[in-house]
C-alpha positions as semicolon CSV with decimal commas, in nm:
position;residue;x (nm);y (nm);z (nm)
1;X;12,851;9,945;12,078
2;X;12,823;9,711;11,791
3;X;12,913;9,814;11,436
4;X;12,536;9,852;11,331
5;X;12,464;10,116;11,609
6;X;12,514;10,448;11,508
7;X;12,714;10,687;11,750
8;X;12,494;10,974;11,658
9;X;12,132;10,895;11,756
10;X;12,003;11,221;11,593
11;X;12,118;11,110;11,252
12;X;11,829;10,863;11,214
13;X;11,600;11,169;11,287
14;X;11,697;11,356;10,982
15;X;11,416;11,409;10,710
16;X;11,454;11,225;10,390
17;X;11,582;11,413;10,084
18;X;11,260;11,321;9,903
19;X;11,030;11,507;10,130
20;X;10,737;11,683;9,971
21;X;10,869;12,011;10,063
22;X;11,200;11,955;9,847
23;X;10,989;11,773;9,588
24;X;10,740;12,046;9,517
25;X;11,044;12,296;9,520
26;X;11,203;12,103;9,241
27;X;10,900;12,073;9,037
28;X;10,838;12,449;9,092
29;X;11,210;12,499;8,963
30;X;11,144;12,295;8,652
31;X;10,816;12,455;8,567
32;X;10,947;12,809;8,599
33;X;11,249;12,700;8,370
34;X;11,009;12,593;8,107
35;X;10,778;12,900;8,151
36;X;11,085;13,117;8,099
37;X;11,256;12,940;7,807
38;X;10,995;12,759;7,608
39;X;10,753;13,078;7,600
40;X;10,719;13,274;7,274
41;X;10,522;13,571;7,412
42;X;10,655;13,913;7,359
43;X;10,707;13,951;7,739
44;X;10,969;13,676;7,776
45;X;11,142;13,726;7,435
46;X;11,187;14,081;7,521
47;X;11,346;14,012;7,863
48;X;11,719;13,990;7,915
49;X;11,896;13,710;8,083
50;X;11,913;13,866;8,430
51;X;11,541;13,940;8,420
52;X;11,479;13,570;8,314
53;X;11,691;13,426;8,591
54;X;11,497;13,643;8,833
55;X;11,168;13,541;8,703
56;X;11,274;13,191;8,723
57;X;11,398;13,249;9,112
58;X;11,060;13,431;9,194
59;X;10,846;13,203;8,990
60;X;11,018;12,893;9,176
61;X;10,949;13,072;9,511
62;X;10,578;13,147;9,443
63;X;10,540;12,803;9,268
64;X;10,650;12,623;9,600
65;X;10,430;12,845;9,811
66;X;10,126;12,754;9,557
67;X;10,217;12,386;9,600
68;X;10,192;12,429;9,992
69;X;9,876;12,613;9,970
70;X;9,743;12,331;9,743
71;X;9,847;12,077;9,961
72;X;9,679;12,231;10,270
73;X;9,352;12,266;10,051
74;X;9,388;11,913;9,949
75;X;9,420;11,805;10,329
76;X;9,118;11,992;10,396
77;X;8,897;11,893;10,093
78;X;9,000;11,544;10,017
79;X;8,705;11,291;10,057
80;X;8,744;10,992;10,270
81;X;8,547;10,791;10,025
82;X;8,530;10,798;9,643
83;X;8,234;10,652;9,449
84;X;8,238;10,603;9,098
85;X;8,038;10,458;8,806
86;X;8,311;10,467;8,548
87;X;8,514;10,182;8,665
88;X;8,870;10,127;8,734
89;X;9,021;10,403;8,513
90;X;8,800;10,692;8,652
91;X;8,892;10,568;9,019
92;X;9,262;10,574;8,924
93;X;9,212;10,914;8,792
94;X;9,047;11,039;9,099
95;X;9,304;10,878;9,330
96;X;9,579;11,061;9,123
97;X;9,403;11,396;9,119
98;X;9,376;11,390;9,502
99;X;9,732;11,288;9,531
100;X;9,895;11,567;9,318
101;X;9,631;11,774;9,162
102;X;9,575;12,063;9,397
103;X;9,970;12,092;9,441
104;X;10,019;12,086;9,077
105;X;9,755;12,380;9,015
106;X;9,923;12,565;9,293
107;X;10,268;12,519;9,126
108;X;10,145;12,614;8,773
109;X;9,950;12,937;8,910
110;X;10,220;13,035;9,154
111;X;10,498;13,015;8,893
112;X;10,297;13,206;8,613
113;X;10,219;13,478;8,872
114;X;10,574;13,508;8,991
115;X;10,705;13,487;8,629
116;X;10,455;13,769;8,522
117;X;10,533;14,000;8,820
118;X;10,889;14,014;8,711
119;X;10,859;14,014;8,348
120;X;10,583;14,263;8,277
């Protein structure tokens, strides 16, 4: 066996750390932290530390589920071809939307729902 060959063939089959599941989970965590710290509503301001921590955890879970639902809907509804009369910027905007738009909407709605369920 040469130095370049791995003695563990299953090591090359491990998923990368930047898979969409991990990425959207991290995005959901960041959004949940922002929702629970940068919010000036009475619901958030009146909550204690443990309630905010629970809201962040539940919001992260709901946000991740929302992103996965958004990704499934994106795979179903994404068009094969896009025609535009607005030029390159509109085409770039459409491509960006179909890349991350439905997942982002799912993250925001899921985190908001999770945080509201805990803090109300």
